[in-house]
N, C-alpha and C positions, 0 to 999 in steps of 0.2 A: 967637572965642567958641566954646565947645563946644555941641553939642545936648543936651538930656537924653535919657537913656537910658529907654526904656521897658521896664518889669517885666511879665511875664505873670502872671497869678494863676489859680489852679485854678479857681475859680468865680466868675462874675460877681457883682457887687456886688448886683444884683436879682434876687433868686430868686424865683418863684411858688411861693406856697403854696396849697395846696388838699388836700380829703379825698380818700382812696382806700381801697376795703375790699378786703381779702386775699382772694386767690383760691385760691392753693395754694403751698404752700413749694418752693423750687428747692433750695437748697444751704444751708449754715449761714449763716445771718445775710440771706440774699435770699430773696426771695418774688416770686410774680406777683401784681399788683394792678390792679384796674380804676379807672379815673379816672370823674369825674362825667358825662364825655362819651361812656363806653361804651369807650374804648381800654383795652386792656391794656399794661402796662407792667412792667418790672423794678424792685424797689425792694430797698432794702437798709439794713440797721441798723448804724451806727456801734457800735462796741464802748461806748462810755460808755451811749448809750441802750439798747443790748440787756443791759446788767447790769440797769437800773432796770426794763426791761419784762419780761424773760423771754420766753419763746418766743410766738410769736403763732398762733393757730389761724385757719383759715379762716372768714370772714364778719366779723373784727375790722375795726373802722373805724380808720383812722391818719391823722395830718397829714403831709403829703409836702410836701417842697420841691424844686421843679422847676428844672432850668436852662432858661431861656426858648429857646435855641436847638436844644435836641432833649429831646424828650418821652420817649425811650426808656427813661431810666434817673431814677430818683429816690431821694431818702433821705429814711427815716421819723425825723420829728422827735419825734413821740409817739403814744401811743395815746389815741383818743376814747372816751370812755363812751357805751355803747349806749342 
């Protein structure tokens, strides 16, 4: 009998959603943001979200999806009202 193959996924099934505040732009679609605990992290906008949100400014609040194994990078899911 054969063993089942395990497939690797790019993102885990359980992402952590939290809020963040944009501190400064880094590059096209990438920003430095502060998390609620004060840690700075690099956040990026996927193209489909970037088309909906436009450019973000310092001080904008955003909703982030973090990988539970590393808080160094996060994905912006939406802009929050101020």
